[in-house]
C-alpha positions, 0 to 999 in steps of 0.5 A, a space after each residue: 338540876 337548875 342549869 345556869 345560863 349567863 354564868 359569870 366567874 371571878 376571883 375574890 382575893 382575900 390576902 396572903 398568909 404564910 405556912 411552913 414550906 416543908 409542911 406545904 411540900 411534904 417529902 419533896 426536898 427543899 432544894 426543889 420546892 424553894 426554887 418555885 416558892 422561896 421561903 423566908 428565914 423561918 422557912 415560911 412561904 407565902 400563899 394566897 387565899 383565893 375565893 371564887 364568885 359565881 354569879 348566875 341569873 338566880 344566885 350569887 355564890 361565894 366559894 370559900 371565905 379565906 381566913 377572916 379577921 376575927 382570930 386574935 393576934 397570937 393566932 394571926 402571928 403564926 400565919 402572918 396574914 398580909 396584903 391589901 385584899 380582904 374578903 369584904 372589900 374584894 366583894 365590894 369591888 365586884 359591886 356586892 355587899 355581904 347581904 347580896 350573897 345568896 349561897 356560901 359553899 365551903 369546900 372544907 372547914 379548915 380555918 383558911 377556907 371557912 374563917 371568913 364565914 362567921 364574924 363578931 357583931 357589936 355584942 361580941 356574938 358570932 354571927 354569919 358574915 353573909 346574913 341572907 346566905 345559905 351555907 353549904 357543907 356535907 354531913 360526913 365532913 362536918 362530923 369529921 370536923 366537929 370531932 377532929 383527929 389529933 392531926 387536924 385539930 388545930 385546923 378545925 376551929 369550931 367557932 368558924 362553923 358551929 354557929 352556922 348550924 346553931 343559927 340554922 343557916 347551914 345545909 348539908 349536901 347529899 354527896 356521893 363520897 366516891 364520885 360526883 353529884 349535881 348541885 345548884 345551877 348545873 354545878 357538879 361536886 366531887 368528893 375527895 378524901 386524901 387531904 381531909 375527909 369529904 372535901 368537895 371540889 366544884 366542876 363548873 360548866 362555863 361557856 361550853 368548857 369546864 372550870 374546876 375549883 381545886 381546893 386543897 387537892 391541888 392547892 397551887 400550880 406547884 403541886 401538880 406533880 404527884 409527889 407534891 403532897 402537903 404534910 397536912 394531908 391525912 391520907 397522902 397516898 390517897 391524895 396521890 391516887 385522887 390527883 392522878 385520876 383528877 388530872 387525867 380527866 382534866 386533860 381529857 376535858 380541857 378543863 381550867 384549874 383554879 388554884 386557891 393558894 397559888 401566890 402568883 397564878 390564879 388558874 391554868 390549863 394543863 396538857 401531856 408533855 412529850 414524856 407523857 407527864 401532865 404539866 402546865 400548858 398556860 397560866 392565867 390570872 383571869 378566867 376570861 383570859 382562858 375563856 373570853 366572855 361572850 
């Protein structure tokens, strides 16, 4: 394990999109979730696509890539991408060009997480957006995405990830399907299976604390409660089990949780309340607000 020093974490905002509120909150009644994230007249709620940039002495790692912009107008009309931010511009504001990214870590291959991984060149060929990067997934999840079940078929678009294998820029991590493994720069990976098979969470050591990129196990702060499980999840009861254990450990470790899809708050610390329920302790929009830069 290559332990990072002087690690820097920052958010790469790639804009917003819309998803059906009922799909995002599952069995929770609308009268409850609509107070938190009000829907429009079509029952659609706005969600962020928040990526993470990990800068170390040796690597510049991008975590997830958002929706991208290569899909046609019909596809985009279903999800209404909007906002002033996009993946490349947000990276450039941090001082990076696509050529500077050394690694792209894909938590899972749903289109809103992997869509920006590939782009069209001037010959209408699909090529990696980040030409010098190694892309990371795992074989178990890739196989699941390549031959999708009917429930997830619309979420796995092969044009987002097959070109990465065909062009030999994808590496598969030797995961532990039921626990954590060490990855790069002291980062640990944790596999969970409720949302989709072998989705990977990142546990990042940072100045004596831990930051966790929650992906779609806890897509927003609104999903902290155990019943708040997306209808997109293939095993919702498994999600509840995974989330319960994950949150208990996160409180014990005083971890900062990063929410990929929360439209208002990028991250938060959590605690037990006086009823022994896990709740938000404090919201933050920058990691440095939680852990000041040394």
